[in-house]
N, C-alpha and C positions, 0 to 999 in steps of 0.2 A: 452563518457558518464560516463565511470568508475571513472574519477577523479572529476566529478561535484557533488557538494552536493545538495541534493534535498531540496525543500522548499514546505511544505504542503500548500494547499489553501483550503478555505471552512471550513466546520465543520462537525463533526459527531453528529448525532441526533438520537432519537428514535421517531417513529410515535406513534399514539394512540394505536396501536396494539402491540407495543413493537418491531417492525422491525427496524433494524439498517439502517440509511440513511446517505449517504455522500452528502452534499449539497454544490454546488460550489457558487462562488460569484455572479453568475447570477440567483441564487435561483433555479437552476435545481437540483432535488433530484434523487439519484440513490440508490436503495435498494441493500445492500451488506450483506455478511455473516460475522461472527466473524473473519475469517481468513483475508479477504480483509480489514476489519476495522483495524485489528492488524498491517498488513503490512503498510497501510497508516499511522498509528500512529507512527511507528518506523522510517519512512523515513526522518523526519525533521533533517536537518543538517548532514545527512549521505550520503556516496557515494553508488553507486549500489553494489559494492563489500562488503561494510560494512553491508548493508541490507541483502544481500545474505548470508553472514557468520552468522549473527544473526538468520536469519530464519532457516538455516540449523541446528543450534545447539539447536533449540527449540524442545520440545516434549520428549517422552520417548526414542525414537530411533534417534540417530544422523544420519543425511543424508549428503552425500557428497555435497559440495558447488556447484560443477559442475552440479549436478542433479537439483538443485534449480534454477539456472540461466535462462534456457529457459522459464519456466512458469512465473518466476518473471519479466523477460523482457517484456513478453506479458502483464502482469498486469500493469506494470509501463507505458507502451504505452497507455493502456486504461485509466488509471488515468490522464495521460497528455491530452489525447483527450477530456476528460470530464472536463478539467480545475480544477483538484483536486490536482495536483502536478506540480511543474516546476523544 
């Protein structure tokens, strides 16, 4: 998986209450927070390692890439299961 570039599917929307929603091509909506929406948005055309590196360097405190990989792997699996990334 590390060499494969991700392709986003679906779209990011806000509902009438301002909640962020990721909606797949089957029109199934998933409420997400800003972090999940950000990760989904940066995945397009990047490998797992590229996304992990970018995520680790965000914020005021830089985090080791290896610390980011396990939770990121879990999230990527969930996004794939929801048909929001391939």
